[in-house]
C-alpha positions, 0 to 999 in steps of 0.5 A: 145947346138944347135950345139950339137944336130945339130951335133948328128942329122947329125951323125945319118942321115949319119949312117942311109943313109949309112946303109939303104937308100943308098944301097936301092937307088942303088938297085932301080937304082936311083944313080942320086938321092943320094943327094935327098935321103940323104935329105929324110933320114933326114925326115925319121930320124925326123919321127922315133924320133917323133914316139919314143917321142910319144910312150914313153912320150905322150902315157904315158900321155894318160895312166895316165889320159885319157879323155875317154875310147877307145871303137873304137880301129879300128878307132884309128888304121886307124889314126896310118896309117895316122901317119906312111904315114906322119912321115916315109916319104911316103907323102914327097915322093909323094910331091917330085915326084909331086909338088917339081919340080914345086917349084924348077923350079919357084925358078930357073926361079926367080934367072935367072930373077934376082929377089932378094932373101929375108931373114926375119931374116936379117931385124933386125941386128944380128938376123941371128947370134942368132939361137934361136931368128931366129927360134922363129921368123920363128915359129911365122910367120908359126903359124900365117899363119897356124892360117888363113889357119885353119880358111879358112878350116872352112870358105870355104865349099869346103875346109871344105868338105876335112877338115871334115875328120880330125874332124870326129874322135870320139876317139881322140888320139895322132895319130889323128893329121895326120888324113887328106884328102891327098888333104887337106895335099897337099894344106897346104904343098904347102903353107908352102913350098912356104912360106919357100922359100919366107922368106928364111927359110933354109932347116935345119930350115924348118925340125926343124919347121915342127918337133916341130910343129908336136910333139906339135900337137900330144900332143894337140890331145892326149886323156889326161885330161890336161891343162896348167893352167891359165897363160900357157894356154894362151901361148901354145895350150894345149890338153884341148884348142884343144879338144874344137876345136874338140868338137861337136857344139863348135869347128867347128860351129858358136854358135852351129848353124851348120854353119861353123866357130868355136873356137880355130884355133891356132896350137901352140900359142893361141895368134892368137885366142885371138887377133882375138876373136876366143878363148874359154878357158872354162875348159870342156871336150866334145865329139868330132866329127862332128854334122852331124855324130850323128844319129839324125842329119843324121848319115853321113858316113865319112868312116871306112878305109883309102881308104873309108875316102879318097873317101868319102872326094872327094865325099863331095868335089864334092857334091856327099856324 
């Protein structure tokens, strides 16, 4: 089954590359970048498939049982821009011309120095021969690191200054996952690129890990009154579980005191929240946002458009907003 999907994806990637990407690369004089362009085509195809799933399945759930009526559609349209930037490869292109050469250089220097490579799934005999077991192992490692990164975003004031943009959306939808400051995304992306190299994740596995995680996060942010029941709610992060993380006075505050902290930091598996006592399983659907946005709490401006949101995020980071 895995081989079937892998072969089908590879075939689609080759067709998209030959039909669209390769002619474009040649037209721009980038014939020396064909191998990189082929890899980028894989990310583009993943993004297109993700958007298709979002529109066909997750959007249907939002229509079926919304938590709230959308009264600020302009704010949602900005979130769509964030999603397209990430899923259509524009953010990956930025990373390719900025940080990726650094990681490649460091990896090359390590090989020249004779430093041994490491394969996490090789620690247990036979695991590397079982694709699903290997994939789940890497998924757990990535999710564990993601949990602690997310807690850091809420614990360190300078990082919260950037991450607060993500929480400032008062109209959460399936598009809200990628509503982040670009600097925030660069920091997190750098961590996971390094992590993938350190534990030996193959490129194809890395793409699959990112793709599945992103789709799950789209569902978690969806405007849908949905939870997974008393058992599965403790296995997978549901829209209800994650909405509490975005709820004013609950998700980004400690005991509603306005201090950094919060609940439900897990990205895929609530296991980490349960282990480290940050889980909140209350069956409730609160208003989302950041407390200081409220008129009686100062009415802080987080921006209406993409560029204003990015600029204000930098202002918060340097203490000017």
